[in-house]
C-alpha positions in Angstrom: -71.2 134.0 92.6 -73.0 132.2 89.9 -74.6 128.9 89.0 -72.5 126.4 87.0 -74.6 126.0 83.9 -73.9 123.4 81.3 -71.2 124.6 79.0 -70.3 127.5 81.4 -66.6 128.1 82.2 -65.4 128.6 85.7 -61.9 129.7 86.9 -60.5 131.2 90.0 -57.2 131.2 91.9 -56.7 128.5 94.6 -56.7 130.3 97.9 -53.9 130.0 100.5 -56.0 127.7 102.8 -56.8 125.5 99.9 -53.2 125.6 98.7 -52.1 124.3 102.1 -53.6 121.0 101.1 -52.7 121.1 97.5 -50.6 118.1 96.4 -50.6 116.6 99.8 -50.7 112.8 99.8 -52.3 112.5 103.2 -55.0 115.2 102.8 -57.7 112.8 101.6 -61.2 113.0 103.1 -63.5 110.0 102.8 -67.3 109.5 103.3 -68.7 106.0 103.1 -72.4 105.5 102.6 -73.8 102.1 103.5 -76.9 101.6 101.3 -79.4 98.8 101.6 -80.9 98.0 98.1 -79.5 97.4 94.7 -77.3 100.1 93.1 -75.5 99.4 89.8 -72.4 101.2 88.5 -74.5 102.6 85.6 -77.0 104.1 88.1 -74.2 105.6 90.1 -72.6 107.1 87.0 -75.9 108.6 86.0 -76.4 110.1 89.5 -72.9 111.5 89.5 -73.5 113.2 86.1 -76.8 114.7 87.5 -75.2 116.0 90.7 -71.9 117.2 89.3 -73.3 120.5 88.0 -74.7 121.3 91.5 -71.2 121.7 93.0 -68.8 123.9 91.1 -65.6 122.2 92.5 -66.7 118.9 91.0 -66.1 120.4 87.6 -62.6 121.7 87.9 -59.0 120.6 87.4 -55.8 122.4 88.4 -53.6 124.5 86.2 -50.4 126.4 87.0 -50.3 130.1 86.1 -47.2 131.8 84.7 -46.7 133.7 88.0 -46.5 130.3 89.9 -50.1 130.7 91.1 -52.4 127.7 91.0 -55.9 127.9 89.5 -59.1 125.9 89.4 -60.5 125.7 85.9 -63.3 123.9 84.2 -61.7 124.2 80.8 -60.8 120.7 79.5 -61.7 118.9 82.7 -62.2 115.1 82.3 -64.8 112.8 83.9 -64.8 111.8 87.5 -63.5 108.3 87.9 -66.0 105.7 89.1 -65.3 102.0 89.7 -67.1 99.0 91.1 -65.8 96.2 93.3 -67.7 93.1 94.3 -68.8 93.1 98.0 -68.3 90.0 100.0 -68.6 91.3 103.6 -69.5 94.4 105.7 -65.7 95.0 106.1 -64.6 94.9 102.5 -64.7 98.6 102.3 -61.8 99.0 104.8 -59.2 97.2 102.7 -60.5 98.8 99.5 -60.3 102.2 101.1 -56.7 101.7 102.3 -55.7 100.6 98.8 -57.6 103.3 96.9 -56.2 106.1 99.2 -52.7 105.3 98.0 -53.6 106.2 94.4 -52.7 109.8 93.5 -55.2 112.1 92.0 -54.8 113.3 88.4 -55.2 117.0 89.4 -54.3 118.5 86.1 -56.9 116.5 84.1 -59.6 115.4 86.5 -61.5 116.8 89.6 -59.9 115.8 92.9 -62.5 113.1 93.7 -63.2 109.5 93.0 -66.1 107.1 93.6 -65.8 103.4 94.4 -69.0 101.3 94.7 -68.4 98.2 96.8 -71.5 96.4 95.5 -73.8 93.5 96.2 -77.5 93.2 95.1 -78.6 93.5 98.8 -76.3 96.1 100.2 -73.4 98.3 99.0 -70.9 100.8 100.4 -70.4 103.9 98.3 -66.9 105.3 99.0 -66.4 109.0 98.2 -62.7 109.6 98.1 -62.0 113.4 97.9 -59.0 115.6 98.3 -59.1 118.2 101.0 -58.2 120.8 98.4 -61.9 120.9 97.3 -63.8 119.6 100.3 -64.3 119.2 104.0 -66.3 116.6 105.9 -69.6 118.4 105.6 -69.1 118.8 101.8 -69.0 115.0 101.5 -72.0 114.5 103.8 -74.1 116.9 101.6 -72.7 115.2 98.5 -73.6 111.7 99.7 -77.2 112.9 100.4 -77.4 114.5 97.0 -76.3 111.3 95.3 -78.7 109.2 97.2 -81.6 111.6 96.3 -80.7 111.1 92.6 -80.3 107.4 93.0 -83.6 107.1 94.7 -85.4 109.3 92.2 -83.6 109.4 88.8 -86.1 111.9 87.4 -85.6 114.4 90.2 -84.5 117.8 89.1 -81.1 118.8 90.7 -80.6 122.4 91.5 -77.2 123.9 90.7 -75.8 125.8 93.7 -74.1 129.2 93.4 -70.3 128.9 93.3 -69.5 129.3 97.0 -67.2 132.1 98.2 -64.0 130.5 99.6 -62.4 131.5 102.9 -60.4 134.7 102.0 -59.4 138.0 103.6 -62.7 139.4 102.1 -64.7 136.6 103.5 -63.8 136.4 107.2 -65.8 137.3 110.3 -65.3 141.0 111.1 -63.7 140.3 114.4 -60.9 138.2 112.8 -58.0 140.5 112.2 -54.2 139.9 112.0 -51.9 141.9 114.2 -49.4 144.3 112.6 -46.4 142.3 114.2 -47.5 139.0 112.7 -48.1 140.7 109.3 -44.6 142.1 109.4 -43.1 138.7 110.3 -45.0 136.9 107.5 -44.1 139.6 105.1 -40.4 139.0 105.8 -40.9 135.3 105.2 -42.7 136.0 101.9 -39.8 138.3 100.7 -37.2 135.7 101.6 -39.2 133.0 99.8 -39.3 135.1 96.7 -35.6 134.4 96.3 -35.9 130.7 97.2 -39.1 129.8 95.3 -39.4 126.3 93.9 -42.5 125.3 91.9 -43.8 121.8 91.9 -45.8 119.8 89.3 -48.0 116.8 89.0 -45.0 114.4 88.6 -43.5 115.8 91.8 -46.7 115.1 93.6 -46.9 111.6 92.3 -43.3 110.9 93.4 -43.9 112.1 97.0 -47.3 110.2 97.1 -45.5 107.0 96.3 -42.7 107.8 98.8 -45.2 108.6 101.5 -47.2 105.4 101.2 -44.0 103.3 100.9 -43.0 104.7 104.3 -46.3 105.2 106.1 -49.1 102.6 106.0 -52.5 103.9 107.1 -54.8 101.6 109.1 -58.4 102.2 110.3 -60.6 100.7 113.0 -64.4 101.3 112.8 -67.0 101.3 115.5 -70.6 101.1 114.6 -73.2 102.1 117.2 -76.8 100.9 116.8 -79.7 103.4 116.9 -80.6 102.3 120.4 -76.9 102.6 121.6 -76.6 106.0 120.0 -79.7 107.3 121.7 -78.5 106.0 125.0 -75.1 107.7 124.6 -76.7 111.0 123.7 -78.9 110.8 126.8 -75.9 110.0 129.0 -74.1 113.1 127.6 -77.1 115.2 128.2 -77.4 114.0 131.8 -73.7 114.7 132.4 -73.9 118.2 130.9 -71.5 117.6 128.0 -71.7 117.4 124.3 -71.1 114.2 122.4 -68.1 115.9 120.9 -66.6 116.5 124.3 -67.3 113.0 125.4 -65.8 111.5 122.3 -62.6 113.6 122.7 -62.3 112.8 126.4 -62.8 109.1 125.8 -60.1 108.8 123.2 -57.7 110.9 125.3 -58.2 108.6 128.2 -57.9 105.5 126.1 -54.7 106.8 124.6 -53.2 107.2 128.0 -54.4 103.8 129.2 -52.9 101.7 126.4 -50.0 103.5 124.8 -46.5 102.3 125.6 -45.2 105.8 124.6 -45.7 108.7 127.0 -49.1 110.3 126.8 -49.2 113.2 124.4 -51.5 115.9 125.8 -51.9 118.1 122.7 -55.4 117.7 121.2 -56.9 119.2 118.1 -60.7 119.4 117.4 -61.8 120.4 113.9 -64.9 122.5 113.5 -67.2 123.6 110.7 -66.9 127.4 110.2 -69.4 127.8 107.3 -72.1 129.6 109.2 -69.5 132.1 110.7 -68.5 133.5 107.3 -70.0 136.8 105.9 -70.7 134.9 102.7 -71.6 131.4 103.9 -71.3 128.6 101.4 -74.4 126.8 102.6 -74.2 123.2 101.3 -71.6 124.0 98.7 -68.4 122.0 98.4 -65.2 123.5 99.7 -62.7 123.7 102.5 -64.5 125.4 105.4 -63.0 123.8 108.5 -61.3 125.5 111.4 -59.7 124.0 114.4 -59.0 124.3 118.1 -55.7 123.2 119.6 -55.2 122.7 123.3 -53.6 120.5 125.9 -55.6 118.1 128.1 -54.3 115.7 130.7 -56.7 112.8 131.4 -56.8 112.1 135.1 -57.3 108.4 135.8 -57.9 109.2 139.5 -61.2 110.8 138.4 -64.1 109.1 136.7 -64.6 109.3 132.9 -67.6 111.7 133.1 -65.7 114.0 135.5 -62.9 114.1 132.9 -65.4 114.8 130.1 -66.9 117.7 132.0 -63.5 119.2 132.7 -62.6 118.9 129.0 -66.0 120.4 128.0 -65.4 123.4 130.3 -61.9 123.8 128.8 -63.1 123.7 125.2 -66.4 125.5 125.3 -65.0 129.1 125.6 -62.5 128.4 122.9 -65.2 128.2 120.2 -64.5 131.8 119.2 -63.8 133.2 115.7 -60.3 134.2 116.9 -59.4 130.6 117.8 -61.2 128.8 115.0 -59.8 131.0 112.3 -56.3 131.3 113.8 -54.5 129.0 111.3 -56.6 130.1 108.4 -55.8 133.7 109.0 -52.0 133.1 109.1 -52.3 131.1 105.8 -54.1 133.9 104.1 -51.1 136.2 104.6 -48.4 133.7 103.8 -47.3 133.2 100.2 -49.4 130.2 99.2 -46.5 128.5 97.5 -44.8 128.2 100.9 -47.8 126.3 102.2 -47.8 123.9 99.2 -44.0 123.4 99.5 -44.3 122.0 103.0 -45.4 118.6 101.8 -42.5 118.4 99.4 -40.0 119.5 102.1 -41.3 116.8 104.4 -41.4 114.0 101.9 -38.8 114.8 99.3 -36.1 113.0 101.2 -38.1 109.8 101.1 -38.4 109.7 97.3 -36.7 106.6 95.8 -33.4 107.2 93.9 -35.0 105.3 91.1 -37.5 108.0 90.6 -37.0 110.6 87.8 -37.9 113.3 90.3 -35.4 112.1 92.9 -32.7 114.7 92.2 -34.8 117.9 92.5 -37.0 116.6 95.3 -34.2 115.3 97.5 -32.2 118.5 97.0 -35.2 120.6 98.0 -35.9 118.5 101.1 -32.3 119.0 102.2 -32.2 122.7 101.6 -32.4 125.1 104.5 -35.0 127.8 103.7 -38.1 129.4 104.9 -40.1 126.2 104.6 -37.7 124.1 106.6 -37.6 126.8 109.4 -41.4 126.8 109.6 -41.5 123.0 109.9 -38.8 123.0 112.6 -40.7 125.7 114.5 -43.8 123.5 114.6 -41.7 120.4 115.3 -42.9 118.8 112.1 -39.6 118.5 110.4 -39.5 114.7 110.9 -42.0 111.9 110.1 -41.6 110.5 113.6 -42.4 113.5 115.8 -45.8 113.3 117.4 -47.6 116.7 116.9 -51.0 115.7 118.3 -51.9 112.9 120.6 -55.6 112.9 119.6 -57.2 114.6 116.6 -61.0 114.6 116.5 -63.5 115.6 113.8 -67.2 115.0 114.6 -69.7 116.1 112.0 -72.5 115.8 114.5 -76.0 114.6 113.8 -77.1 114.9 110.2 -80.9 115.0 109.8 -80.9 113.3 106.4 -83.8 111.0 105.3 -83.2 107.3 105.9 -85.1 106.3 102.7 -84.5 107.4 99.1 -87.0 105.7 96.8 -86.2 102.0 97.1 -82.9 102.6 98.8 -82.2 102.9 102.5 -79.2 104.8 104.0 -78.1 102.5 106.7 -75.3 104.8 108.0 -72.5 107.2 107.0 -68.9 106.5 108.0 -66.4 109.4 108.0 -62.6 109.5 107.7 -61.3 113.0 108.1 -57.8 113.0 106.5 -55.5 115.7 107.6 -52.9 118.4 106.8 -49.9 116.5 108.3 -48.6 113.0 107.9 -50.6 110.4 109.9 -47.3 109.3 111.6 -47.2 112.7 113.3 -50.5 112.0 115.1 -51.2 109.1 117.5 -54.9 108.7 116.6 -57.2 110.5 114.2 -60.9 110.1 115.1 -63.7 110.7 112.7 -67.3 110.6 113.8 -70.8 111.2 112.3 -74.3 110.4 113.4 -76.8 109.7 110.5 -79.9 107.6 110.3 -79.8 107.8 114.1 -76.6 105.8 114.3 -73.2 106.9 115.4 -70.2 105.8 113.4 -66.7 106.2 114.6 -63.4 105.6 112.7 -60.0 105.7 114.2 -57.1 106.1 111.8 -53.4 105.5 112.7 -50.1 104.9 111.1 -48.8 101.3 111.6 -45.3 102.7 111.9 -46.3 104.7 115.0 -48.9 102.5 116.6 -49.2 98.7 116.6 -52.5 97.0 115.9 -52.9 95.6 119.4 -52.5 99.0 121.0 -55.0 100.6 118.5 -57.6 97.9 119.1 -57.2 98.2 122.9 -57.5 102.0 122.6 -60.8 101.6 120.7 -62.1 99.2 123.3 -61.1 101.5 126.2 -62.7 104.5 124.5 -65.9 102.6 123.8 -66.1 101.4 127.4 -65.7 104.9 128.7 -68.6 106.1 126.5 -70.8 103.2 127.7 -70.1 103.8 131.3 -72.9 105.0 133.6 
């Protein structure tokens, strides 16, 4: 590991867990910082330039190796895009975010991140739009704080962090080991793929990005809790013997069951930060350091909400083990990373318009039976319509960041988690974060899968659960 000094070159291969998200149109993570006080685009640009050397993955682009590998490189990387939009209301950021998310990243020339300042002289939303390839939710929380520190004190010295070690076979907890049987099965898949290999490029990604958003419109609903409401909710959770995370998950499971016309889907996934579990922890460095727990939970309406929350908490608590949290990551580390990258092209290639120059090769790949298609069918992810998870929750928890940065005040952070599968394969994606003493919750859904009325009713039901005595 080393610091990213001005003029220094950085290069490493993209790891399999990172490659799982590479060139995915829907793997976009967002952090929104609502700031009270005047911030100009020039001030933001100066802050970005100061903070950029702190995080090595803000200084890289992608390049393809001759052996089909994918690499991060700082050689020839261009500036991070920054734009400003006039702010007219507290909710402008929602429409702007939905529009900006559809724009593909220029991976081969720029870092996989963009900044949009929704600005007024009194208050602004700073939207950090970042690809999951180079970040997780905590990455963007730390980055938002770093930027606010530089905005609040332009003369402040910014320390460059050591390049963090990614999740790899050499950087796993010692009790995380793959079985010989699974290694053999994955090895067989890798050998088969060697004869089927297809390599994809930036133009292919741009084609499936356009196809995805032509067929899947994302929508988000935010819920903003005041400092007093947040404190009261935390106290209720403490009195009931559950974490806020368990209460949030139970609330949205119950709300899904209450309002959905479709049958309740019991499969739940909770994302979790695994940074501190690694032998070489990344600290506050940027990167993909998220694991997950997957389980089934049936909300019982014959019981009260807090009884359901306690039952979910008892179900989930023992699952926070390294074996469970690193399960998917471990499988990915043994799988040929090109298979992981190809999954997005397999799912979306058939949606590409015949007018696209990439239509022929992408449509043919999507229709081909191979290792990738068999993996998707095994996981019931071979169609855009199949619901894989009913509820997906990522809660970043309470962040003890300062509220004031010079003449600026951080009113709240708002977090949208993105994901590794199309949004249409999930009923509801929930992102939550508590900062400046205020809980912010975002629910994201696909308009093709859930109508606006059902989504709004679901949010109302979940909020009512959390407010119940």
